[in-house]
Phi, psi and omega in degrees: 000135176255132182235127175248133179236128176236128179245126177231110182063242181257012182246131173249132176249117180251124182241100174275149176237127180121230184232150172251120174214188184291342175281328182263352180297315181302315179293330177290317176295322178296322178298319178293317181297332181275356180295147177297152181298335181291345180286117179248345179236128180242118180250119175269113176267105188257021181301327184257016179267117183270336185202145167213151173247203183300339177300325177296323176296318178298321180294312185282331185243001181293157180292150175289150176303143183299327183264004181256172180287152173278128182235142173280122183252129175226166180225151178217162175072025182295128175274175188305306186295311178299322178295317178302316180297315179298317180293322177295314179299317180294324179291319182281324184226070188299329180281333180276327184238083181276090183294330179294334175283319183288320182238081189300335181266016178285126176300139183304321180296331181290326183295325183262355183260128174262119181296000000 
């Protein structure tokens, strides 16, 4: 997995390329853990993400470390398979997977519609 990180002010943009699964989850979490404390907004650019399993859900919706800063997490560039997984998780567990928080520009109808 190739990971690109760009920090602008208080926003970090993390762009993984490849797949997110339990083998690639640790380096992605480590990338987040290494962010400067001044970063308050975390944007996952998933344009180059071809696949994710439940590990992607853990990454995007997992709790922040207790000793780390609280960051607003959003995602952009979702491809078909990762988007399908997020929508399925939101449909099955709406209180645990608030897709409207993660993808603020998602049309309301899309969150409740399963393609």
